[in-house]
C-alpha positions, 0 to 999 in steps of 0.5 A: 827719203831714204832708200830701204835695206835690201833683203840680205840673200842667199844662194845654196847650191844643191836641191837635194834633202840638206839643201833644201833644209837650208832654203827653208831655215834661211827663208824663215828667218828673213832672207831672199833665197835662191836654190840652183840645181845643176838637174832638171827637177830636184831631190832626185836621188831622194826620190830614187832611194825612196824606190821600193818604200821611203827610209827616211829616218830611224827609230832608234833612242839616242845616243846610240843613234848618235854611234852610227856615224862612227868617229863622226858621232860627237859632231853629228851628234850636236847637229842632232841636238838641234834636229832629230829623228823624232823632229824629221818625223814631227816635221814630215807631220807638218808637210801632211805625211804622217810616218810609223817605226818598222820592224826594223826601227826603220821609219817610213811615210805611211805611204812608203813613197816619197814624191808625195812629201817631197812635192809637198815640200816644195810646194811649200817652199816655193810659197814662202818664196823661195825662187828654184833654177833648175839645170844650173850646173855650179863652175865655182867662183869667178875671179872677183867671188860670184858663183859661176853656173852653165845655165840654159841660156850660157855661163852665169854670175851669182852673187850673194850675201852667202852660200850653203854648198850642198853638192852631195858625195861621188855616189849616184852620179847620174843623180848630180852628187858627183864629187866635181867640185871638189878642184874648186874647193881645193883650189881655194885652200879648204881641206878636203878628203878624198872621196869613197864608197860607203854603204857598197859591195865588195869584189871577191873575185868568184870562179865564172860557175858561180857567177852565172848560176848564183848571181843575184842570190840571197844570202840568208840568214846569215852572221858575219864575224869580225874583229873591232879595234881592240882586237875583240870579237864581233857579230852581226846577224843579217844579210846579203846577196851574191854579185856577179864580182862578189858580196852586196847587201844590208850586211856588208853595207854596214861593214863597209866602213871597217872592211873598206879601211882595212883593204886600204891596209893590209891589201884584202880584208876577211868577211868571216859567215856563219852559214847556219845562225841557228845550227850550234857547231857540235850538232852540224858535226853530228849530223854531217858525220851520219852515212850518206851512202848513195846520196850526193854530198850537196843532197846530205847538206840539204838533209842534214845540215840545211844548206841547199842554192848558194849556199852550198855552191858557196862550200863547194867554192870555197871549201877545198875537197878534202874539207869537203869530205870531212864532216867536223871541217865542213862543219867548221867551214858552215859555221866560218866560212872564210871569203876574202875581199879584195876591194870595195866596188866603184863610189858611182855604184856606192850608195853613198860616200865618204871623205868630203869637206873635212868638218875641221875645215868648218866652224860649228855653223858649218861655214868654211874658215877659208872662205867667210860666208860660205856654207857648207851641208850634205854628204859633202861634208867627210861623215858616212853613216850605214843605211837605216835612215841615219844617212838622211837625217844627219843631212836634214840636220845638217842643212837647217845648221848651215841654214841657221847660221848662214842666215845669222851670219848674213844678218850681223854682217848686214848690221854691222855694215848699216849701223856703220853707214849710219854711224851707229854704235851697235847697242851703243849709241855712240857714234863712230870717229 
């Protein structure tokens, strides 16, 4: 009597959304799945992202949704063909979590919380047979190709038919995404773009007076102006926050890739802000030209232009004294205040990261061409997107694609191996010579 054929195995390294989605997909395809996580619990960055309201995805329709991924729009769009924002909302509904679209277009769970969704998901994965191994930090490979882990009982070597790496990028390293995996992949011939901060703040270099008095102050509403790659001017309204060293916030995050690239190319970047977007320049010039009498300049700005607090402080910080007392020049400064950005904040402070495993190093199923049987997913891949649900959606979608491809590749190899061992051809009925 012949022994039963062992079930193919898949090792997933990293228990964020991409890794967990790969686990769910591969397990549904019939593989034995083990998930290894460096931290003591799963989904830590997912949970922290949900503090203040879990932004799961975005209601923006495609193909506009796809364009949020910039140069990687076409590649990420193929992932979204299999699992887009609507599919993600339906998947959450299957876990008992209803969602709604907010006024900004962002999609949230009905209770705005991440923890109930994660608990229900992990419970379903465990019930399906997925095994979890926490406090297992990946250390690369052994000389003969086994996965190495630092585990509570000492170093461990794990062999599986295939593996999915979902190790995150370099942001929020205290939660596990520290980029330590880069040299191990590079040593094996994988093309990896250096990790860089994305959705990040920037340093300007304020005076001590401004930093001490206004760090943390919101700057709203404002309109940012910039030039696109073709030289045309673009603009976007939003909010940002003054920090002790510069500026951050949703409006800055949306432009961070462009600003970061400009700094890398030119040494600095200029962010131009309209501090009074609801007031035309002509009106500002007329109102500011009114006699102010004995009133201070700050009081005059407040009364005639609606400029006070941190906006007034920025004018005093960045506009020369002569222009402050010239109504026409002051009006133009209010409408076109130039902030010189010197450098992005460190990657450890960023919401996400750019760079990582170049998509050109992967096949369409996200398998490394240099390492057959090793798949990658999530933020460790070389793509980026603004906040607003786009980051999570692509992580989920890439995890599903990697999980499907890993299952198909593993099952196909197991079938080929079985066919050779039994002397059967693939679907032909012929025996091998």
